[in-house]
GUVEX-145621 format. One line per 2 residues: number of its first residue (from 1); their letters; for each residue x, z, y negated of C-alpha. Coordinates in steps of 0.5 Angstrom, whole numbers, plus 500, padded with zeros to 3 digits. Layout:
<rs>
NUM) A) X Z Y ~ ...
</rs>
This chain:
<rs>
1) XX) 945 059 469 ~ 948 065 471
3) XX) 944 068 478 ~ 945 074 481
5) XX) 943 075 488 ~ 939 081 490
7) XX) 941 085 496 ~ 938 090 501
9) XX) 939 092 508 ~ 935 089 514
11) XX) 931 094 517 ~ 928 093 524
13) XX) 921 097 522 ~ 920 092 516
15) XX) 922 086 520 ~ 916 088 525
17) XX) 911 090 520 ~ 912 084 515
19) XX) 913 077 515 ~ 920 075 515
21) XX) 920 073 507 ~ 916 079 505
23) XX) 921 084 509 ~ 927 080 506
25) XX) 924 081 499 ~ 922 089 500
27) XX) 929 090 503 ~ 932 087 496
29) XX) 927 093 493 ~ 930 099 497
31) XX) 924 099 501 ~ 926 102 508
33) XX) 920 104 511 ~ 913 101 511
35) XX) 910 107 508 ~ 913 106 502
37) XX) 909 100 501 ~ 902 103 504
39) XX) 898 104 498 ~ 892 108 501
41) XX) 889 113 497 ~ 891 118 502
43) XX) 898 117 500 ~ 897 119 493
45) XX) 901 125 490 ~ 897 131 489
47) XX) 896 134 482 ~ 899 140 484
49) XX) 906 139 481 ~ 904 137 474
51) XX) 906 143 470 ~ 901 146 465
53) XX) 895 142 469 ~ 892 149 471
55) XX) 891 151 464 ~ 889 145 462
57) XX) 883 145 467 ~ 881 152 465
59) XX) 880 150 458 ~ 876 144 460
61) XX) 872 148 465 ~ 871 153 459
63) XX) 869 148 454 ~ 864 145 459
65) XX) 861 152 461 ~ 860 153 453
67) XX) 858 146 452 ~ 863 146 446
69) XX) 865 140 443 ~ 871 136 446
71) XX) 874 131 442 ~ 879 126 445
73) XX) 884 123 441 ~ 887 117 444
75) XX) 893 112 442 ~ 891 105 439
77) XX) 894 101 445 ~ 892 099 452
79) XX) 894 105 455 ~ 891 109 450
81) XX) 884 105 450 ~ 884 106 458
83) XX) 886 113 457 ~ 880 115 452
85) XX) 875 111 456 ~ 877 114 462
87) XX) 876 121 459 ~ 870 120 456
89) XX) 867 117 462 ~ 869 122 467
91) XX) 867 128 462 ~ 860 125 461
93) XX) 860 124 469 ~ 862 132 470
95) XX) 856 134 465 ~ 859 134 458
97) XX) 854 133 453 ~ 858 134 447
99) XX) 864 129 448 ~ 867 124 443
101) XX) 873 121 441 ~ 878 119 435
103) XX) 883 114 435 ~ 888 114 429
105) XX) 888 107 425 ~ 895 105 425
107) XX) 894 103 418 ~ 891 110 415
109) XX) 894 115 420 ~ 899 112 424
111) XX) 901 115 431 ~ 898 121 435
113) XX) 895 127 433 ~ 897 128 425
115) XX) 895 133 420 ~ 891 128 417
117) XX) 887 126 423 ~ 886 133 425
119) XX) 883 134 418 ~ 879 128 419
121) XX) 877 130 425 ~ 874 137 422
123) XX) 868 133 419 ~ 865 133 427
125) XX) 867 140 428 ~ 871 140 435
127) XX) 872 146 439 ~ 877 143 443
129) XX) 882 137 442 ~ 885 133 448
131) XX) 890 128 447 ~ 891 122 451
133) XX) 897 118 451 ~ 900 122 445
135) XX) 901 129 443 ~ 908 131 446
137) XX) 911 130 439 ~ 905 132 435
139) XX) 908 139 432 ~ 905 139 425
141) XX) 898 136 428 ~ 897 142 433
143) XX) 899 147 428 ~ 894 144 423
145) XX) 889 144 429 ~ 890 152 430
147) XX) 889 153 423 ~ 882 151 423
149) XX) 881 154 430 ~ 881 148 434
151) XX) 884 149 441 ~ 889 143 443
153) XX) 890 140 450 ~ 896 135 450
155) XX) 896 130 456 ~ 902 125 455
157) XX) 907 121 458 ~ 912 120 453
159) XX) 919 123 453 ~ 919 130 450
161) XX) 924 132 445 ~ 928 139 445
163) XX) 922 143 442 ~ 915 142 444
165) XX) 908 143 440 ~ 905 150 441
167) XX) 899 147 444 ~ 894 151 449
169) XX) 896 147 455 ~ 901 141 456
171) XX) 901 136 462 ~ 906 131 461
173) XX) 911 129 467 ~ 916 128 462
175) XX) 916 135 459 ~ 922 140 461
177) XX) 920 144 468 ~ 915 139 470
179) XX) 917 138 478 ~ 912 132 479
181) XX) 917 127 481 ~ 914 120 479
183) XX) 916 121 471 ~ 914 114 470
185) XX) 906 115 470 ~ 902 112 465
187) XX) 898 116 460 ~ 892 114 463
189) XX) 895 116 470 ~ 896 123 467
191) XX) 889 124 464 ~ 886 121 471
193) XX) 890 127 475 ~ 887 132 470
195) XX) 880 129 471 ~ 881 129 478
197) XX) 884 137 478 ~ 878 138 473
199) XX) 873 135 478 ~ 876 139 484
201) XX) 875 146 480 ~ 868 145 478
203) XX) 866 143 485 ~ 870 149 488
205) XX) 866 154 483 ~ 859 150 484
207) XX) 858 147 478 ~ 855 141 480
209) XX) 850 144 484 ~ 848 149 478
211) XX) 848 143 474 ~ 844 139 479
213) XX) 848 133 478 ~ 853 129 483
215) XX) 860 130 483 ~ 863 123 481
217) XX) 868 119 485 ~ 874 119 481
219) XX) 876 112 485 ~ 871 109 480
221) XX) 876 110 474 ~ 882 106 478
223) XX) 880 100 475 ~ 882 103 468
225) XX) 888 106 471 ~ 891 100 474
227) XX) 889 096 467 ~ 893 102 463
229) XX) 899 102 468 ~ 900 095 468
231) XX) 899 094 460 ~ 904 099 459
233) XX) 910 096 463 ~ 911 103 466
235) XX) 916 102 472 ~ 912 101 478
237) XX) 914 107 482 ~ 910 108 489
239) XX) 905 112 486 ~ 904 107 480
241) XX) 903 102 486 ~ 898 106 489
243) XX) 894 107 483 ~ 895 099 481
245) XX) 893 097 488 ~ 887 101 489
247) XX) 885 099 482 ~ 886 091 483
249) XX) 882 092 490 ~ 876 095 486
251) XX) 876 089 481 ~ 877 084 486
253) XX) 871 087 489 ~ 867 086 483
255) XX) 867 094 482 ~ 870 094 475
257) XX) 867 096 468 ~ 863 091 465
259) XX) 867 091 459 ~ 874 089 464
261) XX) 870 084 467 ~ 868 081 461
263) XX) 875 081 458 ~ 877 077 465
265) XX) 871 072 463 ~ 874 070 456
267) XX) 881 070 459 ~ 878 065 464
269) XX) 881 069 470 ~ 877 070 476
271) XX) 876 077 478 ~ 876 076 486
273) XX) 883 073 486 ~ 886 078 480
275) XX) 893 079 481 ~ 896 085 477
277) XX) 900 081 472 ~ 893 078 470
279) XX) 892 085 467 ~ 898 085 463
281) XX) 898 078 461 ~ 890 077 460
283) XX) 887 083 459 ~ 892 088 456
285) XX) 893 083 450 ~ 886 082 448
287) XX) 885 090 448 ~ 891 091 444
289) XX) 889 086 439 ~ 884 091 436
291) XX) 889 096 435 ~ 894 091 432
293) XX) 889 088 427 ~ 883 092 426
295) XX) 881 099 430 ~ 882 100 437
297) XX) 875 103 437 ~ 872 096 439
299) XX) 876 096 445 ~ 874 103 447
301) XX) 867 101 446 ~ 868 095 450
303) XX) 871 099 456 ~ 865 104 455
305) XX) 859 100 455 ~ 855 100 461
307) XX) 851 094 458 ~ 853 087 461
309) XX) 851 083 454 ~ 854 088 450
311) XX) 860 088 454 ~ 861 080 453
313) XX) 859 080 446 ~ 865 086 445
315) XX) 870 082 449 ~ 868 076 445
317) XX) 870 079 439 ~ 876 082 442
319) XX) 878 075 444 ~ 877 072 437
321) XX) 882 078 434 ~ 887 076 440
323) XX) 887 069 437 ~ 888 071 430
325) XX) 894 076 433 ~ 897 070 436
327) XX) 897 066 430 ~ 900 071 426
329) XX) 905 072 431 ~ 907 065 431
331) XX) 909 065 424 ~ 913 072 425
333) XX) 916 069 431 ~ 918 063 427
335) XX) 921 067 421 ~ 925 071 426
337) XX) 928 065 430 ~ 930 062 423
339) XX) 934 068 421 ~ 937 069 428
341) XX) 939 062 428 ~ 942 062 422
343) XX) 946 068 424 ~ 948 065 430
345) XX) 951 058 426 ~ 954 062 421
347) XX) 962 062 421 ~ 963 069 419
349) XX) 958 073 422 ~ 957 075 430
351) XX) 950 076 433 ~ 950 084 433
353) XX) 949 088 439 ~ 942 090 436
355) XX) 938 086 432 ~ 934 089 426
357) XX) 930 085 422 ~ 925 086 417
359) XX) 920 082 412 ~ 916 084 407
361) XX) 910 080 409 ~ 910 082 417
363) XX) 904 085 420 ~ 906 092 423
365) XX) 901 091 428 ~ 905 085 431
367) XX) 912 087 430 ~ 912 090 438
369) XX) 910 083 440 ~ 915 080 436
371) XX) 921 085 438 ~ 919 083 445
373) XX) 920 075 444 ~ 927 076 441
375) XX) 929 081 446 ~ 927 076 451
377) XX) 930 070 448 ~ 937 073 445
379) XX) 937 078 451 ~ 939 084 446
381) XX) 935 090 444 ~ 931 088 438
383) XX) 928 092 433 ~ 923 089 428
385) XX) 920 092 422 ~ 914 091 417
387) XX) 912 095 411 ~ 908 102 412
389) XX) 907 106 406 ~ 910 104 399
391) XX) 917 106 401 ~ 917 106 408
393) XX) 918 101 414 ~ 915 102 421
395) XX) 919 099 427 ~ 918 097 434
397) XX) 923 096 439 ~ 924 093 445
399) XX) 931 094 450 ~ 934 091 455
401) XX) 937 094 462 ~ 942 099 461
403) XX) 941 101 454 ~ 936 107 453
405) XX) 932 106 446 ~ 930 113 445
407) XX) 936 116 447 ~ 940 111 442
409) XX) 935 113 437 ~ 936 121 438
411) XX) 943 120 438 ~ 943 116 431
413) XX) 938 121 428 ~ 943 127 430
415) XX) 949 123 427 ~ 945 121 421
417) XX) 940 127 419 ~ 935 124 415
419) XX) 936 117 416 ~ 930 116 421
421) XX) 923 120 419 ~ 920 120 426
423) XX) 921 116 432 ~ 919 117 440
425) XX) 918 112 446 ~ 921 111 452
427) XX) 928 107 455 ~ 925 100 454
429) XX) 920 101 448 ~ 920 106 442
431) XX) 917 106 435 ~ 920 109 429
433) XX) 919 110 421 ~ 925 110 416
435) XX) 925 109 409 ~ 925 102 406
437) XX) 932 103 402 ~ 935 106 409
439) XX) 934 099 413 ~ 942 097 412
441) XX) 944 104 413 ~ 940 105 420
443) XX) 942 098 422 ~ 949 100 421
445) XX) 948 106 425 ~ 945 103 431
447) XX) 950 098 432 ~ 956 103 431
449) XX) 952 107 437 ~ 951 100 441
451) XX) 958 098 440 ~ 960 105 444
453) XX) 954 105 449 ~ 952 098 450
455) XX) 957 094 454 ~ 958 086 453
457) XX) 957 084 460 ~ 950 087 459
459) XX) 948 082 453 ~ 950 076 458
461) XX) 943 074 461 ~ 943 074 468
463) XX) 937 072 473 ~ 936 076 479
465) XX) 934 072 485 ~ 931 074 492
467) XX) 935 067 494 ~ 934 060 496
469) XX) 928 058 500 ~ 928 053 506
471) XX) 923 048 506 ~ 919 052 511
473) XX) 918 058 506 ~ 916 053 500
475) XX) 909 053 502 ~ 902 056 500
477) XX) 902 061 505 ~ 908 064 503
479) XX) 906 065 496 ~ 899 068 499
481) XX) 903 073 503 ~ 908 075 497
483) XX) 902 076 492 ~ 898 080 497
485) XX) 905 084 498 ~ 904 087 491
487) XX) 903 090 486 ~ 909 088 483
489) XX) 912 090 476 ~ 917 093 472
491) XX) 922 096 477 ~ 919 093 483
493) XX) 920 086 480 ~ 915 080 483
495) XX) 919 076 488 ~ 924 071 484
497) XX) 928 065 487 ~ 933 060 485
499) XX) 934 053 488 ~ 936 045 486
501) XX) 930 040 485 ~ 929 033 484
503) XX) 925 032 477 ~ 920 027 479
505) XX) 915 028 473 ~ 915 032 467
507) XX) 910 032 461 ~ 908 037 455
509) XX) 902 040 456 ~ 898 045 451
511) XX) 904 043 446 ~ 909 048 449
513) XX) 909 048 456 ~ 912 043 461
515) XX) 908 041 467 ~ 913 038 473
517) XX) 913 035 479 ~ 919 036 483
519) XX) 922 034 490 ~ 926 038 495
521) XX) 933 035 496 ~ 933 035 503
523) XX) 926 033 505 ~ 923 030 499
525) XX) 917 034 499 ~ 913 034 493
527) XX) 911 041 489 ~ 908 042 482
529) XX) 911 047 477 ~ 910 049 470
531) XX) 915 052 465 ~ 911 056 460
533) XX) 914 056 452 ~ 919 051 453
535) XX) 925 050 448 ~ 922 043 446
537) XX) 929 041 443 ~ 931 041 451
539) XX) 925 039 454 ~ 923 034 456
541) XX) 929 031 459 ~ 932 025 462
543) XX) 936 029 468 ~ 934 027 475
545) XX) 936 034 478 ~ 935 041 475
547) XX) 937 048 477 ~ 931 053 477
549) XX) 929 060 477 ~ 922 061 479
551) XX) 916 064 483 ~ 911 062 488
553) XX) 904 061 485 ~ 898 059 487
555) XX) 894 054 483 ~ 886 054 484
557) XX) 883 048 481 ~ 876 046 483
559) XX) 876 050 489 ~ 882 047 492
561) XX) 888 052 492 ~ 895 049 492
563) XX) 903 051 491 ~ 905 051 484
565) XX) 912 054 482 ~ 912 058 476
567) XX) 919 057 473 ~ 922 062 469
569) XX) 929 059 467 ~ 931 051 468
571) XX) 937 048 467 ~ 938 040 467
573) XX) 944 038 472 ~ 948 033 468
</rs>
């Protein structure tokens, strides 16, 4: 087990403001001033630096004044669903009487504002299309919309290519020339800013008084912003942490959309003690299941519903879809694991730096999850493909720190024109389409690039730790303080510790989880622990001691709270 200690400079301001352990964890994450972890809304960066936002607002104001038909075009993941829902709710609250949405079915239309989707949308006669969480690469779709006399506002957060679509307005912190400093804002964060700017402009020109309606409080949508931000795994920069912290606070207070509360209920999570991670592990997957297996409209309708009974019914349907997704994923993961295990065991082959896998029976809606699992287990970039059209493969990619996926795909595309049909994404996640008969050539081209740009040292899995905990720190109150110090997430990782413990008891629960009772080596004090998705070939084990990488967690059972270690990695001491 390789563990690297996080380091950070001690700071007097932190030491005074926070518990010593919390101050230490903050220092390890580059926090030097308490304001950096002050998550009041007043610290949220204003929208003015977002390039194109004035043009977008002007088009939306005109559409509202003329009561034009506004069509929101979203994406089929959680960020897309929350973005679509937020836009629908906010525009409705601002007096839009003719607003609807379309989400491309991944199996019929693929991703984004395609020409096919625009032609399909023509039947409902939009005057203005607003994309959310997509559009920055939709050159042909925007062109087609203009041919039909439809204006287009693109709101997105994905990385832009060298050329931009000729939309009537583009709001994307990652477009060239945008000075908005927080480039990691999720799609739902971008549309939140656009709607906030629209509200301000409408208020300035007396729109709400004229319409005899109250100006909406934009804070009421922060539950959706938090959900989409966490689920999309964007880096938790300060601005994102404010959005998430405020959204989580509203959910804990029960001030969330009925659909979100219903999804928490079917996931057996209580809203009053919600952690940001619950949104990513419990709510996000259930929403995503609709987009993966069926139609994301089901998830959007759940979030839009004001009727608790209907919201509960839709949440139950999403939960059932998620169960189906898990079964499909388990089969695909086993098949992928068998392929890689055989590759590892072969005498004449070396595990490639980038794993590219394809099976004709794999489900294109689940390849992203399988890629994540492979990346986690084998600690290397993973690209998993499923059949698209008759001669096309659609792939989903996940990367490790130090290897920028979108840049890698762009480089492969530049070196091998025509090899990739289309691609897009971020540093850590991306998607692409290739011709089926180009799979081998693509795999070779990507790994040739990886040989040049992916150092061997990055492939060695390493656990980053905030250090060992004393017996005084290994306590329930410390777990509570660390939870309250969040939100934690990508780039602002949840506090993680390491240490050696006596293994007192161990047993399997839920088929593949290890329930443990551990003892402190110095004091003998007992503590419960849980290790999810263990390798059944290794555990349970006859070892008397084990080295752990773990997080502090609070287990709540029958109204009683107790300390529990959430094990991330565990090695028997022989």
